[in-house]
Every structure is written in C-alpha cells, then in structure tokens.
C-alpha positions, -999 to 999 in steps of 0.1 A, spaced: -10 145 755 -6 138 718 32 142 720 33 113 745 9 94 724 31 99 693 63 88 711 52 58 731 50 26 711 33 5 738 -5 8 738 -7 -6 773 17 20 786 -3 48 769 -35 36 785 -17 34 819 -5 70 816 -40 83 805 -55 65 835 -32 86 857 -34 118 838 -72 124 835 -80 119 872 -51 142 880 -66 168 857 -100 165 872 -86 171 907 -66 201 895 -94 217 874 -125 210 894 -125 243 912 -123 262 879 -154 245 865 -136 232 834 -162 212 816 -144 207 782 -111 189 777 -112 187 739 -97 212 714 -121 235 695 -135 245 662 -144 277 644 -153 282 607 -137 311 588 -171 329 586 -192 310 613 -229 311 611 -241 324 644 -247 296 670 -271 308 696 -258 301 730 -270 307 766 -248 332 784 -235 305 806 -222 286 776 -205 315 759 -171 311 776 -170 276 760 -181 286 725 -151 272 706 -153 238 722 -191 237 719 -187 245 682 -167 213 678 -195 193 693 -221 211 672 -200 204 640 -196 167 648 -232 160 660 -252 182 637 -254 158 607 -273 134 630 -308 140 642 -306 137 680 -342 147 688 -360 119 706 -331 95 702 -311 75 726 -275 88 726 -242 74 739 -211 96 741 -180 75 746 -152 93 765 -173 123 776 -145 139 797 -160 165 820 -194 164 803 -196 198 788 -204 185 753 -229 160 767 -247 187 786 -249 211 756 -262 184 733 -287 171 759 -300 206 765 -302 218 730 -309 188 708 -337 172 730 -327 135 728 -349 110 747 -318 101 768 -281 109 767 -255 87 784 -220 99 788 -193 72 795 -157 77 805 -129 56 820 -120 83 845 -140 77 877 -131 111 891 -144 127 859 -177 107 861 -181 118 897 -175 154 886 -201 151 857 -227 136 880 -225 166 903 -219 194 878 -246 184 853 -271 168 877 -299 192 867 -298 184 830 -329 164 821 -323 130 805 -285 131 810 -267 104 830 -231 93 833 -215 58 835 -179 48 843 -167 23 817 -142 13 791 -146 24 754 -133 -11 744 -156 -30 766 -189 -11 767 -213 -21 795 -243 -20 773 -264 -46 754 -263 -49 716 -282 -24 695 -290 -1 725 -284 33 710 -296 54 681 -265 76 679 -229 72 692 -207 103 696 -170 102 701 -150 135 702 -112 136 702 -105 105 724 -99 74 702 -61 82 699 -59 72 736 -73 37 731 -50 7 730 -69 -8 701 -88 15 677 -103 -15 658 -117 -30 690 -133 4 698 -150 5 664 -163 -31 669 -179 -20 702 -195 11 686 -210 -11 659 -222 -36 685 -241 -11 707 -254 9 678 -288 -1 663 -291 -8 626 -297 25 608 -281 44 637 -255 72 634 -219 74 645 -206 110 649 -168 109 652 -138 132 652 -102 129 662 -66 134 650 -36 113 641 0 120 632 11 113 596 28 79 605 -6 67 618 -29 78 589 -28 45 569 -35 24 600 -63 48 610 -79 48 575 -76 10 571 -94 4 605 -122 27 594 -126 11 560 -128 -23 576 -159 -15 595 -195 -21 582 -203 16 586 -214 36 556 -196 69 553 -220 98 549 -197 127 555 -159 131 559 -138 163 563 -104 174 574 -108 203 598 -72 214 606 -79 251 598 -111 252 619 -95 235 649 -65 259 648 -89 288 648 -106 273 678 -73 268 695 -65 304 689 -97 314 706 -91 292 737 -53 297 741 -53 326 766 -77 309 790 -60 275 786 -25 290 793 -38 307 824 -51 274 838 -18 256 830 3 283 848 -21 282 878 -25 245 883 5 226 868 41 225 882 66 241 859 81 208 846 46 199 833 39 232 814 50 218 781 27 188 784 -1 210 795 4 233 765 2 203 742 -28 188 759 -47 221 758 -36 229 722 -22 263 732 -11 284 702 26 277 694 26 243 712 41 213 694 6 199 688 -7 232 674 24 234 651 19 197 640 -17 204 630 -7 237 613 20 220 593 -2 189 585 22 166 603 -11 158 621 -45 156 605 -77 164 625 -108 149 608 -145 145 613 -169 118 600 -205 110 600 -212 72 596 -244 52 594 -247 16 605 -264 -4 577 -298 -19 584 -284 -54 578 -248 -63 587 
C-alpha cells in the first residue's frame, strides 16, 4: 500500500487504486474475520490494557486505537471515525469508552456491509458509506473525530482537514495518526499548521509501531500466503507491515515517519 502511494504521483490514480484494493481485500478476508486493517502499536513497557478474550488476538492493533483516542474523553460523546476499515477499532472504542453514539464512515461499500453485519450487536455503533473529503454530515455534528492510518490515501489532505473542521463542533477533539515518507513531511506539516486546530499532543511513534508490527507479522503473513496470488505477496507484505517488508524497513530507518496527534477545535474559528 504505502509503496504504491509513494511511487504514484497522481492523486486521482491513487484513489482509483484504493477503490479497487479495499473491496478486494474485504472479499478475500471476510471468512477469516479480519476486523483491523491498520498497523499496530506497543510501548516498550506497556501498561496492562484489560481486554476481553475475544479482543486479545487483535491486541496490537487495539493498542494503536487506544493510544490515539485516549487523550480525548469519549464517554457520552458523539464520535465519528473517518475511514473505519473493517470496524474493529470502532467496535472496541464503542464498547469500552461508552460514547453516546459512534459512527464509522468508509469509502469501501463492501467494507461497510461487512461492518454492519460483523458489529451489528454493538450498542450505539453505526456505519455509513461515504467520502472523507465530502462528509455526508451537517456542520458541527460531532464531539470527536477519529482518523487512524488512512489520510495518506486521500487525494487532498488539506480538503480532508477542512471537512474534519467543518463537522467537528467548537471545542471538539480530533484524534489522528498516520505516516508519510520523508519527501512528504513538509507538505504534511504545512497542511496541519494551516488548520484552525490547536495542537494538544504530538508524538512520533515509529518504535512503538514497529513493535506492533513484530507482534502481528506471523498472523499477517499467513493471511497473505493463504489469500493473495504469488505476484501480490510483496504488496501484501507492505500493506500488512510484515517484519522485513519495505514499509517496515522505511519506518525502521526513518525514511518514513509515523506520528500521532491530539487536536482541539477552538471555540471560535
């Protein structure tokens, strides 16, 4: 995934490829109940995160969501997750943080259909098909917006940030994490600095993401070998962040930077 994103100059071509790739993955992985498509996170000496037995196989991916969302108080709030994938993070946060309502949005219609079936019993959780750059919601609808490892796929990152600001109420929180290659850092930082958001927390988490990748590598590689044709194995390893893949090495060598932020929208913009 990121290797393609790094090499292709055309934003429209990137979006076209992602619109093909994600429904393909959903079809391939549905039977294996894969509910997380993001990389992962693990502290050097992690504080114990209590998980239900059913969540334990996804601990490393859940820890990324916990890291990103924990600075914001979700209890009793109205939450939007943009690009929710297969809904594993949405389900975990909805079950454990007790928001008033949690909406997961994704461009992938097959993924949304999977989420609606797989997570149908989670109270207060719903899923909507839609575009991150043209959100189907009124202004100031949500108390918190969550976005995990997806914005590098969007044709216009500044447009996405504008939409986040539009649907977020004044005083609301934006919990965000993603990565970029070195050639993209300045553009990424400039886009963020041009928003009205007030930065409350920022952190580079390369080491923590690599430890999460290490934890997930065996399971991810087994899925790749089982479901993807041989000519797609390299792409699959990069997408999954398997240890030793080109993406893993780029993060390890700091050719790519994986970062997390907690922003607040000012009361008056």
